[in-house]
C-alpha positions as CSV (number, residue, x, y, z in Angstrom):
1,M,-0.1,-0.1,0.2
2,P,2.6,2.5,0.8
3,D,4.0,2.2,-2.9
4,T,0.4,2.2,-4.2
5,R,0.0,5.5,-2.1
6,A,3.3,7.0,-3.1
7,L,2.6,6.3,-6.9
8,L,-1.1,8.3,-6.7
9,E,0.2,11.1,-5.0
10,Q,2.9,11.2,-7.7
11,Q,0.3,11.2,-10.5
12,L,-1.7,14.2,-8.7
13,N,0.9,16.2,-9.8
14,D,0.7,15.0,-13.3
15,F,0.1,17.9,-16.3
16,D,-2.6,15.4,-17.3
17,A,-5.8,16.5,-15.9
18,G,-7.5,13.0,-16.2
19,M,-4.5,11.6,-14.6
20,R,-4.8,13.7,-11.5
21,A,-8.6,13.0,-11.2
22,E,-7.9,9.4,-11.1
23,A,-5.3,9.2,-8.8
24,L,-7.7,11.3,-6.4
25,E,-10.2,8.8,-6.6
26,G,-7.8,6.2,-6.1
27,L,-6.7,7.8,-2.9
28,I,-10.4,8.2,-1.7
29,G,-10.5,4.7,-2.3
30,L,-7.8,3.7,0.0
31,V,-9.1,6.2,2.2
32,R,-12.6,4.5,2.1
33,E,-11.0,1.1,2.9
34,G,-9.5,2.5,5.9
35,R,-6.2,1.9,4.6
36,I,-5.1,5.8,4.7
37,P,-6.8,7.8,7.6
38,L,-7.7,11.1,7.5
39,P,-7.1,13.2,10.9
40,K,-9.7,15.7,12.2
41,P,-8.8,19.2,11.2
42,R,-7.1,21.3,13.5
43,L,-6.9,25.4,13.8
44,V,-4.6,25.8,11.0
45,V,-5.0,27.4,7.9
46,N,-3.5,28.2,4.6
47,V,-5.6,30.2,2.0
48,H,-2.6,31.6,0.1
49,A,-1.0,28.6,-1.6
50,H,0.2,29.0,-5.3
51,T,-0.4,25.7,-7.6
52,F,1.7,24.4,-11.0
53,F,-0.7,26.8,-13.0
54,S,1.5,29.7,-11.7
55,F,4.3,28.3,-9.7
56,N,4.7,25.9,-7.0
57,G,7.8,25.6,-5.3
58,Y,7.3,21.9,-5.1
59,G,5.3,21.2,-8.1
60,Y,1.9,20.8,-6.5
61,S,-1.5,20.7,-8.8
62,P,-4.4,21.9,-7.1
63,S,-5.7,18.3,-6.6
64,Y,-2.1,17.7,-4.7
65,F,-2.6,20.6,-2.4
66,A,-6.2,19.9,-1.7
67,W,-5.2,16.1,-0.6
68,K,-2.3,17.3,1.1
69,A,-4.3,19.8,3.1
70,R,-6.6,17.6,4.1
71,C,-4.0,14.8,5.2
72,E,-2.5,17.8,7.0
73,G,-5.6,18.4,8.9
74,L,-6.0,21.9,7.7
75,L,-9.2,23.6,8.7
76,V,-9.4,25.6,5.6
77,A,-7.4,25.7,2.5
78,G,-7.2,27.8,-0.1
79,V,-5.4,28.2,-3.9
80,V,-4.1,31.4,-5.5
81,D,-2.4,31.8,-8.7
82,F,-0.9,34.8,-10.6
83,D,-3.0,36.1,-13.5
84,V,-5.3,32.9,-14.3
85,L,-8.0,31.3,-12.7
86,D,-7.0,27.7,-14.2
87,A,-7.2,26.3,-10.8
88,V,-10.3,27.0,-9.2
89,D,-12.6,24.1,-10.7
90,E,-10.4,21.6,-10.1
91,F,-9.2,22.8,-6.6
92,L,-13.1,23.4,-5.5
93,A,-13.8,19.8,-7.0
94,A,-10.9,18.0,-5.1
95,C,-12.0,19.8,-2.0
96,Q,-15.6,18.3,-2.4
97,V,-14.0,14.7,-2.9
98,V,-11.6,14.8,0.3
99,G,-13.9,16.7,2.5
100,L,-12.0,20.0,2.7
101,R,-13.0,23.5,3.4
102,G,-11.8,25.4,0.4
103,C,-11.6,28.5,-1.5
104,A,-9.8,29.9,-4.5
105,G,-8.6,33.0,-5.7
106,L,-6.1,35.3,-8.1
107,E,-3.6,37.4,-7.6
108,T,-2.2,40.1,-9.9
109,R,-0.1,43.3,-9.7
110,V,-2.1,46.8,-10.3
111,F,-0.9,50.3,-10.7
112,L,-2.3,52.8,-8.3
113,P,-1.4,56.3,-9.5
114,E,-1.8,58.2,-6.5
115,F,1.1,56.1,-4.8
116,D,3.1,56.6,-8.1
117,T,6.1,57.9,-5.9
118,R,6.0,55.5,-3.0
119,E,6.8,51.8,-2.9
120,I,3.8,49.7,-1.5
121,N,4.4,46.1,-1.7
122,S,6.3,45.4,-5.4
123,P,10.2,46.1,-4.0
124,G,11.8,48.9,-6.1
125,E,8.7,49.4,-8.1
126,P,6.7,52.4,-6.7
127,G,3.0,52.7,-7.4
128,I,2.5,49.4,-8.2
129,T,0.7,46.9,-5.7
130,Y,0.2,43.2,-5.7
131,Y,-3.7,42.7,-5.4
132,M,-6.2,39.8,-5.4
133,G,-9.6,38.5,-5.8
134,S,-10.5,35.8,-2.9
135,G,-13.4,33.3,-3.3
136,F,-13.9,32.5,-7.1
137,V,-16.5,29.9,-7.4
138,S,-15.8,29.1,-11.1
139,G,-12.7,29.7,-13.5
140,D,-15.2,30.8,-16.5
141,V,-15.9,34.3,-15.5
142,R,-18.0,37.0,-17.4
143,H,-15.1,39.3,-17.9
144,R,-13.0,36.9,-19.7
145,D,-11.4,39.8,-21.7
146,I,-9.9,41.3,-18.6
147,L,-8.6,38.0,-17.3
148,D,-7.1,37.2,-21.0
149,R,-5.5,40.7,-21.0
150,L,-3.8,39.3,-17.6
151,R,-2.5,36.1,-18.8
152,V,-1.2,38.0,-22.0
153,T,0.5,40.7,-20.5
154,A,2.4,38.3,-18.1
155,G,3.2,36.2,-20.7
156,Q,4.8,39.0,-22.9
157,R,6.7,40.0,-19.5
158,T,8.1,36.7,-19.4
159,R,9.0,36.5,-22.5
160,A,11.1,39.7,-22.7
161,I,12.8,38.3,-19.7
162,V,14.4,35.5,-21.8
163,D,14.8,38.0,-24.9
164,R,17.2,40.0,-22.6
165,V,19.0,37.0,-20.7
166,N,19.8,35.1,-24.0
167,P,22.5,37.4,-25.3
168,C,24.2,37.4,-22.1
169,V,24.4,33.5,-21.3
170,A,24.8,32.3,-25.0
171,P,25.3,29.5,-25.8
172,V,23.0,28.6,-23.0
173,T,20.0,30.1,-24.7
174,L,16.4,29.2,-24.6
175,D,13.6,28.7,-27.3
176,Y,10.8,30.0,-25.2
177,E,8.1,27.5,-26.6
178,R,10.2,24.8,-26.6
179,D,12.1,25.1,-23.5
180,V,10.1,27.3,-21.0
181,L,6.4,26.7,-21.8
182,P,6.9,22.8,-21.3
183,L,7.6,23.3,-17.8
184,T,3.4,24.8,-17.1
185,P,0.8,22.8,-17.9
186,N,-1.6,26.0,-19.5
187,G,1.3,27.8,-20.5
188,N,1.3,30.7,-17.8
189,A,5.2,30.9,-17.6
190,T,6.8,32.9,-15.0
191,E,10.4,34.2,-14.0
192,R,10.7,30.7,-11.9
193,H,10.0,28.6,-15.0
194,V,12.7,30.7,-17.2
195,C,15.4,30.2,-14.0
196,M,14.3,26.5,-14.3
197,A,14.9,25.9,-18.2
198,Y,18.1,27.8,-17.6
199,E,19.5,25.2,-15.6
200,Q,18.4,22.7,-17.2
201,K,19.7,24.1,-20.8
202,G,23.0,24.7,-18.9
203,A,23.5,21.1,-17.6
204,E,22.5,20.0,-21.3
205,L,25.1,22.0,-22.7
206,F,28.0,21.7,-19.9
207,P,27.1,18.0,-18.5
208,E,30.6,18.1,-16.7
209,P,29.9,20.1,-13.5
210,G,33.6,21.8,-13.4
211,A,32.7,23.1,-17.3
212,R,29.4,23.8,-15.8
213,A,30.7,26.0,-12.9
214,S,33.3,27.8,-15.1
215,F,30.4,29.0,-17.6
216,W,28.1,29.7,-14.8
217,A,30.9,31.6,-12.7
218,E,31.6,34.0,-15.5
219,K,28.0,34.8,-15.6
220,L,26.7,35.0,-12.3
221,G,29.9,36.4,-10.7
222,Q,30.5,33.4,-8.2
223,A,33.4,31.1,-7.6
224,P,33.3,28.2,-9.8
225,E,33.6,26.0,-6.3
226,V,30.5,27.6,-4.8
227,L,28.8,27.0,-8.0
228,E,29.6,23.2,-8.1
229,R,28.2,22.7,-4.9
230,L,25.2,24.9,-5.6
231,F,24.3,22.4,-8.5
232,A,23.1,19.7,-6.0
233,D,20.6,22.4,-4.6
234,S,18.5,23.1,-7.7
235,P,15.8,25.9,-6.1
236,G,19.2,27.5,-4.6
237,F,21.0,27.6,-7.5
238,Q,17.6,28.7,-9.6
239,G,17.1,31.3,-7.1
240,L,21.0,32.7,-7.7
241,I,19.9,32.9,-11.6
242,R,17.0,34.7,-11.0
243,S,18.6,37.3,-8.3
244,K,21.7,37.9,-10.2
245,L,20.1,38.1,-14.0
246,M,16.3,39.4,-13.5
247,K,16.0,41.4,-10.8
248,Q,16.5,44.7,-10.0
249,G,20.2,45.3,-11.8
250,G,20.5,42.3,-13.7
251,V,20.3,42.2,-17.5
252,G,16.9,40.5,-17.6
253,Y,15.1,43.3,-15.2
254,V,12.9,46.0,-17.4
255,K,11.5,48.5,-14.8
256,P,7.9,48.1,-15.0
257,E,5.8,51.5,-15.5
258,G,2.0,52.0,-14.7
259,P,0.9,51.4,-18.4
260,D,2.3,47.6,-17.8
261,F,-0.4,46.8,-15.8
262,P,-4.3,47.0,-14.9
263,R,-6.1,49.7,-13.0
264,L,-7.8,48.9,-9.8
265,D,-11.2,49.6,-11.0
266,E,-10.4,47.2,-14.2
267,V,-9.3,44.1,-12.0
268,N,-12.3,45.3,-9.4
269,R,-14.8,44.7,-12.0
270,L,-13.6,41.1,-13.4
271,I,-13.8,40.2,-9.6
272,L,-17.0,41.8,-8.5
273,D,-18.9,40.4,-11.5
274,A,-17.2,36.9,-10.6
275,G,-18.8,37.1,-7.2
276,A,-15.6,37.2,-5.6
277,I,-13.9,39.4,-3.0
278,P,-11.3,42.2,-3.7
279,T,-8.9,41.7,-1.4
280,V,-5.6,44.0,-0.5
281,T,-2.5,42.6,0.1
282,W,0.2,43.6,2.9
283,L,3.7,43.3,2.7
284,N,5.0,43.9,6.0
285,G,4.3,48.3,6.7
286,L,7.9,49.5,6.1
287,T,7.3,50.9,2.7
288,A,6.7,54.4,2.5
289,G,3.3,53.3,0.7
290,E,2.5,50.9,3.6
291,Q,3.4,53.7,6.4
292,A,0.6,55.5,5.0
293,I,-1.9,52.6,5.7
294,Q,-4.6,54.7,6.3
295,E,-4.6,56.5,3.0
296,L,-4.0,53.3,1.0
297,L,-6.8,51.5,2.4
298,D,-9.3,54.3,2.2
299,L,-8.3,54.4,-2.1
300,Q,-8.6,50.8,-1.9
301,L,-11.6,50.3,-0.1
302,G,-13.2,52.9,-1.4
303,A,-12.9,51.1,-5.1
304,G,-14.5,47.8,-3.7
305,A,-11.8,45.7,-1.4
306,A,-13.3,43.9,1.4
307,A,-10.5,41.6,2.9
308,L,-6.9,41.9,3.4
309,N,-4.3,39.3,2.6
310,I,-1.1,38.5,4.7
311,I,1.8,36.4,4.4
312,P,2.6,36.0,8.3
313,D,5.8,33.9,7.9
314,R,8.0,36.4,6.5
315,N,7.0,39.2,9.1
316,W,7.5,37.0,12.2
317,N,10.0,34.4,11.4
318,V,13.2,36.8,10.6
319,K,16.7,36.2,12.0
320,R,17.5,39.9,12.8
321,P,16.0,40.8,16.0
322,D,15.0,44.4,15.4
323,E,14.1,43.8,12.1
324,K,11.9,41.0,13.7
325,R,10.6,43.2,16.5
326,A,9.5,46.2,14.0
327,K,8.0,43.6,11.7
328,V,6.1,41.8,14.3
329,E,4.7,44.9,15.9
330,K,3.5,46.0,12.2
331,L,2.0,42.5,11.6
332,H,-0.3,42.9,15.1
333,E,-1.0,46.5,14.0
334,I,-2.2,45.6,10.7
335,V,-4.6,42.8,12.0
336,A,-6.0,45.3,14.3
337,I,-6.6,47.8,11.7
338,A,-8.2,45.5,9.4
339,E,-10.7,44.3,12.3
340,A,-11.4,47.8,13.2
341,H,-12.5,48.0,9.6
342,G,-14.4,44.9,9.7
343,L,-12.0,43.1,7.0
344,P,-11.9,39.1,7.1
345,V,-7.8,38.6,7.6
346,L,-6.8,35.9,5.0
347,A,-3.4,34.5,5.8
348,G,-1.1,31.9,4.0
349,T,2.4,31.0,3.1
350,E,2.2,31.4,-0.9
351,M,4.7,28.1,-1.7
352,N,5.9,29.8,-4.9
353,A,9.3,28.8,-3.9
354,H,10.8,25.7,-2.5
355,G,11.3,26.2,1.2
356,Q,8.2,27.7,2.0
357,K,6.3,26.0,4.5
358,F,3.1,24.1,3.5
359,V,1.3,25.8,6.8
360,D,2.6,28.6,9.0
361,E,3.1,28.0,12.6
362,F,0.3,28.9,14.9
363,D,1.7,28.2,17.7
364,V,4.5,30.4,18.3
365,P,4.1,33.2,20.4
366,E,3.9,36.0,17.6
367,M,1.4,34.0,15.7
368,A,-0.8,33.0,18.8
369,P,-2.4,35.7,19.7
370,L,-3.5,36.3,16.0
371,R,-4.9,32.8,15.3
372,E,-8.2,33.7,15.8
373,A,-8.1,36.3,13.2
374,F,-6.7,34.0,10.9
375,V,-8.9,31.1,11.4
376,N,-11.9,33.3,10.9
377,G,-10.9,35.0,7.9
378,A,-10.3,31.5,6.4
379,L,-13.7,30.5,7.8
380,I,-15.6,33.0,6.3
381,L,-14.1,32.6,2.8
382,Y,-15.1,29.3,2.8
383,A,-18.4,30.1,3.8
384,H,-18.6,32.6,1.2
385,T,-17.3,30.2,-1.4
386,V,-20.3,27.4,-0.3
387,L,-23.3,30.2,-0.5
388,E,-21.9,32.0,-3.5
389,R,-21.9,28.3,-5.3
390,A,-25.3,27.7,-3.9
391,G,-27.2,31.0,-5.1
392,G,-25.2,34.1,-5.7
393,M,-25.4,34.7,-1.7
394,G,-21.5,35.5,-1.0
395,Y,-20.0,37.9,1.2
396,L,-20.4,41.0,-0.7
397,S,-23.9,40.0,-2.5
398,E,-27.1,41.5,-2.5
399,W,-28.7,38.8,0.1
400,A,-25.7,39.8,2.4
401,K,-26.3,43.4,2.0
402,Q,-30.0,42.9,3.1
403,H,-29.7,40.7,6.2
404,F,-26.6,42.1,7.6
405,A,-26.5,45.8,9.2
406,S,-22.8,45.9,9.8
407,P,-19.4,44.5,8.6
408,R,-19.1,43.0,12.2
409,E,-22.6,40.8,12.0
410,R,-21.9,39.7,8.7
411,N,-18.5,38.6,9.6
412,Q,-19.8,36.6,12.7
413,Y,-22.4,34.7,10.7
414,F,-20.1,33.7,7.8
415,A,-17.3,32.5,10.1
416,E,-19.9,30.3,12.1
417,L,-21.4,28.9,9.0
418,G,-17.8,28.3,8.0
419,R,-17.0,26.5,11.1
420,K,-20.7,24.5,11.4
421,A,-21.0,23.8,7.7
422,S,-19.2,20.5,6.9
423,P,-17.6,20.2,3.4
424,E,-19.8,17.0,3.0
425,S,-23.1,18.8,3.3
426,A,-22.5,22.5,1.9
427,Y,-20.7,21.8,-1.1
428,G,-23.6,19.9,-2.6
429,V,-26.3,22.4,-1.9
430,R,-27.4,24.5,-5.2
431,D,-30.1,26.7,-6.1
432,L,-31.2,28.1,-2.5
433,G,-32.4,31.4,-3.9
434,P,-32.3,34.8,-2.3
435,G,-35.4,34.8,-0.5
436,R,-34.1,32.4,2.4
437,T,-33.4,33.6,5.5
438,P,-29.8,33.4,7.3
439,D,-31.2,30.7,9.6
440,E,-32.8,28.7,6.4
441,V,-29.9,29.3,4.6
442,A,-27.6,27.7,7.8
443,R,-29.9,24.9,8.0
444,A,-29.9,24.1,4.4
445,M,-26.2,24.0,4.6
446,G,-26.3,21.4,7.6
447,C,-26.0,23.6,10.5
448,R,-28.9,22.9,13.1
449,E,-28.8,26.9,14.2
450,N,-26.3,29.4,13.2
451,R,-27.2,32.3,15.0
């Protein structure tokens, strides 16, 4: 059985969707036979994990992430991909199969002209901010033109990196279609895929490690012996390629300008018309833009944002004591600000680089006081997902506006519904209709009472 399980789990990350679906059914068959025990959920969540449809540091598909989250006992799990919604339908279907509270979203970057001289949360790029839509229930959205433009623009930026880097690393040059696109299932290649392709091409042209180290030493400005040791650490070597050739100061870097990115109102139109929740993202509170947090929030909330995303690990898990103190203080401060505004706080660990955690450490002293806020935010997002699927009754719906007089009341209801509505019952509910009262909705979702 261990070999069977390992094989099926490996197949969960295959680029073939049919094989992934068959593998998941096979694993659930082992669960039903009592050969794989699944734990009870515990009070930990990760609602911001990228999949291989943009880039996951471990190559996880949406189905694999759902399966692993269920095996690890996460209370709520969610996927987010850059510029695409390719994971949404597969992930939510997998959550229903494995019995996992789930949610799905999209991350992109937008330009805020009001902050064009201030760095926000995209390092070295004033006016540009990461931004999210949380709680999509389908990848089939009304404003397909906006979504397609995000995908195309992202692809053009990635191609431009290859065009700029290729002349500087010849003969280790890439053909974008042949060498890069096959590394991602739906052609949504990122900088990290390009780094992987350069590593593979270098190994192909210089199979002898000494010769390969000498080649890369000249291109990356490192000692050959250092590089030869680093070849055993692919993520580390790819990270070096990225930092030296593609980030600010590298030959492949092109400073982005405002017109390169969509505007806030355009992205919000895509998100809101799909029934999802526009979501502010937060880095660490130390940039010029985030130090003007109230101005930044007023701008984004005024445009329709209704939730806040945080990656806590990079704010508390910091080596330098002075830096850690500053970031932990800001982390607690932003959670308090979000709660004062009635914003659900959505937390995760990204996993878009090897070495990032599957789930954050909720028991450490820096995180324990924030656990309730992070868990409630995840439960709200799950409840939004099942209600939006059931009848367009999600967090920002007309139904929610009609029945909840304040953000606090709405948050309490959605968090409690998320806690009580089991995936086994809630995912199957459809066609509720907006005429139901909150208590009737809760009963339909399998909750005995909700308020």
